[in-house]
MARMAR-361970 format. One record per atom (N, C-alpha, C): residue in three letters; x, z, y; residue number from 1. Coordinates in steps of 0.1 Angstrom, whole numbers. Last residue first. Layout:
BEGIN
  rest     px     pz     py   nr
   Ala      X      Z      Y  NUM
...
***
This chain:
BEGIN
  rest     px     pz     py   nr
   Ile    131   -593   -358  145
   Ile    117   -593   -363  145
   Ile    107   -600   -358  145
   Lys    150   -591   -337  144
   Lys    154   -602   -348  144
   Lys    138   -604   -355  144
   Asn    147   -566   -325  143
   Asn    144   -577   -319  143
   Asn    144   -591   -328  143
   Lys    158   -548   -343  142
   Lys    144   -547   -339  142
   Lys    139   -561   -335  142
   Leu    186   -554   -341  141
   Leu    178   -555   -355  141
   Leu    162   -557   -350  141
   Lys    192   -544   -315  140
   Lys    193   -560   -318  140
   Lys    184   -562   -332  140
   His    186   -518   -315  139
   His    178   -527   -307  139
   His    176   -541   -311  139
   Ser    205   -510   -333  138
   Ser    193   -508   -338  138
   Ser    184   -519   -331  138
   Leu    228   -519   -317  137
   Leu    228   -522   -331  137
   Leu    213   -521   -336  137
   Asp    239   -512   -288  136
   Asp    224   -515   -293  136
   Asp    222   -522   -307  136
   Lys    273   -514   -297  135
   Lys    263   -511   -290  135
   Lys    250   -516   -295  135
   Lys    308   -507   -310  134
   Lys    296   -514   -308  134
   Lys    285   -507   -302  134
   Ala    332   -490   -307  133
   Ala    330   -505   -305  133
   Ala    320   -514   -301  133
   Thr    325   -468   -323  132
   Thr    324   -469   -306  132
   Thr    324   -482   -301  132
   Asp    303   -463   -348  131
   Asp    314   -473   -343  131
   Asp    315   -473   -329  131
   Ile    294   -435   -369  130
   Ile    293   -441   -354  130
   Ile    307   -455   -354  130
   Val    269   -435   -392  129
   Val    286   -434   -390  129
   Val    285   -441   -377  129
   Phe    240   -413   -403  128
   Phe    248   -425   -393  128
   Phe    264   -423   -396  128
   Glu    229   -394   -418  127
   Glu    222   -408   -418  127
   Glu    232   -419   -412  127
   Lys    239   -369   -414  126
   Lys    233   -372   -426  126
   Lys    232   -388   -429  126
   Asn    245   -366   -384  125
   Asn    251   -364   -395  125
   Asn    251   -370   -409  125
   Leu    227   -371   -363  124
   Leu    235   -384   -369  124
   Leu    242   -380   -383  124
   Phe    214   -345   -358  123
   Phe    207   -356   -363  123
   Phe    216   -369   -368  123
   Lys    238   -330   -350  122
   Lys    229   -323   -361  122
   Lys    219   -333   -368  122
   Arg    251   -346   -331  121
   Arg    256   -346   -344  121
   Arg    245   -342   -356  121
   Gly    228   -360   -309  120
   Gly    239   -354   -313  120
   Gly    244   -354   -327  120
   Leu    219   -383   -284  119
   Leu    218   -380   -300  119
   Leu    230   -373   -304  119
   Leu    205   -379   -253  118
   Leu    217   -378   -262  118
   Leu    213   -375   -276  118
   Ile    185   -396   -229  117
   Ile    184   -390   -242  117
   Ile    199   -391   -249  117
   Pro    189   -408   -206  116
   Pro    179   -399   -205  116
   Pro    178   -391   -219  116
   Phe    221   -416   -192  115
   Phe    212   -420   -204  115
   Phe    203   -407   -206  115
   Lys    235   -407   -168  114
   Lys    230   -421   -171  114
   Lys    221   -424   -182  114
   Met    223   -375   -152  113
   Met    229   -386   -164  113
   Met    224   -401   -167  113
   Asp    209   -360   -133  112
   Asp    221   -371   -129  112
   Asp    227   -378   -140  112
   Lys    189   -351   -148  111
   Lys    184   -360   -137  111
   Lys    196   -370   -131  111
   Arg    182   -338   -170  110
   Arg    192   -345   -170  110
   Arg    195   -355   -160  110
   Glu    171   -307   -181  109
   Glu    170   -314   -168  109
   Glu    183   -321   -167  109
   Ser    159   -308   -214  108
   Ser    171   -304   -205  108
   Ser    170   -314   -192  108
   Leu    148   -296   -248  107
   Leu    144   -303   -232  107
   Leu    152   -297   -221  107
   Thr    163   -310   -276  106
   Thr    162   -296   -265  106
   Thr    158   -302   -254  106
   Leu    145   -321   -305  105
   Leu    152   -324   -289  105
   Leu    150   -312   -281  105
   His    150   -330   -337  104
   His    149   -320   -327  104
   His    155   -322   -315  104
   Ile    135   -356   -357  103
   Ile    145   -353   -347  103
   Ile    141   -340   -340  103
   Pro    129   -376   -385  102
   Pro    126   -364   -376  102
   Pro    136   -362   -368  102
   Phe    126   -413   -384  101
   Phe    135   -401   -387  101
   Phe    129   -389   -381  101
   Thr    119   -442   -394  100
   Thr    113   -433   -387  100
   Thr    117   -419   -393  100
   Lys    135   -477   -392   99
   Lys    131   -462   -400   99
   Lys    124   -454   -390   99
   Asp    145   -498   -379   98
   Asp    133   -501   -387   98
   Asp    129   -488   -397   98
   Phe    165   -486   -364   97
   Phe    169   -493   -376   97
   Phe    159   -495   -385   97
   Met    146   -458   -354   96
   Met    157   -469   -351   96
   Met    159   -474   -365   96
   Glu    123   -437   -339   95
   Glu    123   -448   -348   95
   Glu    136   -457   -344   95
   Ile    117   -403   -343   94
   Ile    127   -412   -334   94
   Ile    126   -425   -344   94
   Lys     95   -376   -336   93
   Lys    100   -385   -346   93
   Lys    107   -396   -336   93
   Thr    102   -338   -331   92
   Thr     93   -352   -330   92
   Thr     99   -364   -339   92
   Glu    102   -307   -322   91
   Glu    105   -316   -331   91
   Glu     95   -327   -329   91
   Ile    118   -292   -291   90
   Ile    106   -297   -298   90
   Ile    112   -303   -311   90
   Met    131   -261   -274   89
   Met    135   -273   -283   89
   Met    122   -276   -294   89
   Phe    142   -249   -245   88
   Phe    134   -251   -254   88
   Phe    136   -263   -263   88
   Arg    173   -231   -242   87
   Arg    165   -245   -241   87
   Arg    154   -243   -251   87
   Lys    196   -210   -227   86
   Lys    184   -210   -235   86
   Lys    177   -222   -233   86
   Glu    231   -218   -223   85
   Glu    219   -216   -216   85
   Glu    208   -218   -228   85
   Ser    267   -215   -218   84
   Ser    256   -217   -226   84
   Ser    244   -213   -220   84
   Ile    292   -234   -206   83
   Ile    283   -224   -201   83
   Ile    270   -227   -211   83
   Gly    307   -259   -209   82
   Gly    311   -247   -217   82
   Gly    301   -236   -215   82
   Asn    301   -283   -200   81
   Asn    310   -275   -191   81
   Asn    312   -261   -198   81
   Ser    281   -293   -217   80
   Ser    296   -298   -217   80
   Ser    303   -291   -209   80
   Ser    266   -263   -229   79
   Ser    267   -278   -221   79
   Ser    281   -280   -223   79
   Lys    251   -248   -259   78
   Lys    266   -248   -249   78
   Lys    265   -262   -243   78
   Val    222   -233   -263   77
   Val    229   -247   -261   77
   Val    239   -242   -254   77
   Leu    199   -216   -281   76
   Leu    210   -213   -271   76
   Leu    219   -226   -272   76
   Lys    164   -222   -281   75
   Lys    176   -224   -287   75
   Lys    187   -222   -277   75
   Met    132   -217   -292   74
   Met    141   -214   -281   74
   Met    154   -217   -287   74
   Lys    106   -242   -303   73
   Lys    115   -228   -304   73
   Lys    125   -229   -293   73
   Tyr     74   -252   -310   72
   Tyr     86   -254   -302   72
   Tyr     95   -240   -306   72
   Asn     41   -262   -309   71
   Asn     56   -265   -319   71
   Asn     68   -264   -312   71
   Lys     25   -263   -290   70
   Lys     28   -251   -295   70
   Lys     41   -251   -306   70
   Thr     29   -285   -263   69
   Thr     31   -283   -276   69
   Thr     32   -269   -280   69
   Ser     23   -312   -240   68
   Ser     23   -297   -242   68
   Ser     23   -295   -258   68
   Phe     31   -336   -212   67
   Phe     29   -330   -228   67
   Phe     29   -316   -231   67
   Glu     20   -356   -188   66
   Glu     22   -343   -191   66
   Glu     20   -340   -204   66
   Lys     31   -383   -171   65
   Lys     22   -379   -184   65
   Lys     29   -363   -186   65
   Asn     45   -397   -152   64
   Asn     40   -385   -147   64
   Asn     29   -378   -159   64
   Asn     62   -416   -161   63
   Asn     49   -420   -160   63
   Asn     42   -406   -156   63
   Tyr     95   -431   -159   62
   Tyr     85   -419   -153   62
   Tyr     72   -424   -154   62
   Phe    114   -450   -164   61
   Phe    104   -448   -175   61
   Phe     94   -437   -169   61
   Val    129   -448   -142   60
   Val    121   -461   -145   60
   Val    111   -458   -156   60
   His    132   -419   -121   59
   His    133   -425   -136   59
   His    125   -438   -137   59
   Glu    120   -405   -101   58
   Glu    130   -416    -98   58
   Glu    136   -423   -113   58
   Pro    105   -382   -112   57
   Pro     98   -394   -106   57
   Pro    109   -405   -103   57
   Asp    121   -377   -147   56
   Asp    117   -374   -132   56
   Asp    112   -384   -124   56
   Phe    113   -371   -182   55
   Phe    122   -375   -170   55
   Phe    119   -371   -158   55
   Leu     83   -358   -191   54
   Leu     91   -367   -194   54
   Leu    102   -371   -181   54
   Thr     70   -326   -183   53
   Thr     70   -340   -181   53
   Thr     83   -347   -184   53
   Phe     56   -301   -202   52
   Phe     68   -306   -196   52
   Phe     66   -322   -193   52
   Lys     48   -267   -218   51
   Lys     44   -282   -212   51
   Lys     56   -286   -205   51
   Ile     47   -248   -244   50
   Ile     54   -252   -234   50
   Ile     45   -266   -228   50
   Phe     26   -216   -252   49
   Phe     27   -234   -253   49
   Phe     39   -236   -244   49
   Ser     12   -192   -273   48
   Ser     22   -199   -262   48
   Ser     22   -212   -265   48
   Glu    -18   -174   -272   47
   Glu     -9   -183   -277   47
   Glu      1   -191   -269   47
   Asn    -38   -157   -259   46
   Asn    -24   -152   -266   46
   Asn    -17   -163   -275   46
   Asn    -47   -176   -241   45
   Asn    -56   -168   -254   45
   Asn    -46   -163   -262   45
   Val    -19   -189   -233   44
   Val    -35   -192   -230   44
   Val    -40   -185   -242   44
   Thr     10   -191   -218   43
   Thr      2   -183   -226   43
   Thr    -13   -187   -224   43
   Ile     40   -213   -212   42
   Ile     26   -209   -208   42
   Ile     18   -200   -221   42
   Glu     68   -227   -197   41
   Glu     63   -219   -210   41
   Glu     50   -210   -206   41
   Glu     78   -257   -185   40
   Glu     74   -243   -182   40
   Glu     67   -239   -197   40
   Ile     95   -281   -169   39
   Ile     94   -274   -181   39
   Ile     88   -259   -178   39
   Asn     97   -302   -147   38
   Asn     86   -293   -148   38
   Asn     85   -285   -164   38
   Ser    112   -327   -167   37
   Ser    111   -320   -155   37
   Ser     99   -310   -159   37
   Cys    140   -340   -191   36
   Cys    123   -335   -188   36
   Cys    124   -328   -172   36
   His    158   -359   -215   35
   His    155   -353   -198   35
   His    140   -350   -195   35
   Ile    166   -345   -244   34
   Ile    157   -353   -238   34
   Ile    156   -348   -221   34
   Ser    191   -340   -271   33
   Ser    185   -336   -259   33
   Ser    178   -347   -252   33
   Ser    208   -330   -301   32
   Ser    199   -337   -294   32
   Ser    191   -334   -282   32
   Thr    234   -307   -306   31
   Thr    219   -309   -304   31
   Thr    216   -321   -296   31
   Tyr    261   -309   -304   30
   Tyr    256   -308   -319   30
   Tyr    242   -308   -316   30
   Ala    284   -336   -289   29
   Ala    269   -326   -289   29
   Ala    266   -324   -300   29
   Gly    301   -352   -298   28
   Gly    305   -341   -290   28
   Gly    295   -329   -289   28
   Ser    288   -374   -302   27
   Ser    292   -369   -316   27
   Ser    300   -356   -309   27
   Asp    263   -392   -291   26
   Asp    272   -381   -286   26
   Asp    277   -370   -296   26
   Ile    251   -420   -279   25
   Ile    252   -415   -291   25
   Ile    266   -404   -286   25
   Lys    224   -423   -260   24
   Lys    238   -423   -259   24
   Lys    240   -415   -272   24
   Val    196   -444   -252   23
   Val    201   -432   -260   23
   Val    217   -435   -261   23
   Asp    167   -458   -235   22
   Asp    182   -456   -238   22
   Asp    186   -444   -244   22
   Ile    138   -468   -251   21
   Ile    142   -459   -241   21
   Ile    158   -457   -244   21
   Asp    118   -484   -266   20
   Asp    132   -490   -259   20
   Asp    137   -481   -250   20
   Glu     90   -465   -256   19
   Glu     97   -474   -264   19
   Glu    110   -480   -258   19
   Leu     72   -435   -261   18
   Leu     84   -441   -254   18
   Leu     88   -451   -263   18
   Ile     52   -415   -266   17
   Ile     46   -425   -262   17
   Ile     59   -433   -253   17
   Leu     59   -394   -284   16
   Leu     62   -392   -268   16
   Leu     58   -404   -259   16
   Glu     56   -405   -308   15
   Glu     47   -394   -302   15
   Glu     47   -389   -290   15
   Pro     73   -425   -309   14
   Pro     61   -428   -310   14
   Pro     53   -416   -306   14
   Phe    100   -434   -296   13
   Phe     96   -422   -298   13
   Phe     83   -420   -299   13
   Asp    127   -457   -301   12
   Asp    113   -455   -298   12
   Asp    110   -440   -304   12
   Ala    159   -466   -286   11
   Ala    150   -460   -296   11
   Ala    137   -462   -292   11
   Lys    189   -483   -283   10
   Lys    177   -480   -275   10
   Lys    168   -474   -288   10
   Asp    224   -473   -276    9
   Asp    212   -479   -282    9
   Asp    200   -477   -274    9
   Ile    259   -467   -276    8
   Ile    247   -466   -271    8
   Ile    236   -474   -277    8
   Arg    279   -469   -296    7
   Arg    279   -457   -288    7
   Arg    269   -453   -279    7
   Gly    260   -478   -329    6
   Gly    273   -479   -320    6
   Gly    272   -466   -309    6
   Ile    261   -469   -366    5
   Ile    253   -469   -351    5
   Ile    266   -470   -340    5
   Thr    254   -475   -396    4
   Thr    262   -479   -385    4
   Thr    255   -478   -372    4
   Ile    241   -457   -421    3
   Ile    239   -467   -413    3
   Ile    249   -466   -401    3
   Lys    254   -448   -453    2
   Lys    250   -445   -438    2
   Lys    251   -454   -429    2
   Met    240   -450   -485    1
   Met    249   -454   -476    1
   Met    246   -450   -464    1
***
C-alpha cells in the first residue's frame, strides 16, 4: 500500500547531515533535485569527483560544508521553463515516514526557489500517493514519537 504524502513536508538526509529540511512534492518534475552552490567536477590521480556545497550563504541551513563524491552521473534535465541542461546527479538516502529510501538528486542552483529540495515522480511513483490538501504528514509523524 502506498504512503500518502502532502504537497510539502520535511525530511532528513543522514548522509548529507540534514534534518527537518523543507521539501516540495513536485509531480510535474520527473527527477528530484537539491539546491547547491559551488558545483564543480575535478580530477585527481585520474579519478573524477564532484564537489559541492549545500545551499548558499543566504539559506538558513547553509553551513559551508563541502561534500565530494565519486559516485555521480550526468543527467539531462528539462527545467520548468522547457530548457534542457546537464546536471550532476548523486545517490543518497532520504528519511520520511520512519523509513529510509534511496533517492537520486540532481544538483541545481535553486537560490531563488522557496524550497531547497524537490521530490519528483521518479522517487514518488513506487511508494507514495499525493494528497495536495495535506502537508507535513511525515514531519507530524516524526514528532509524535
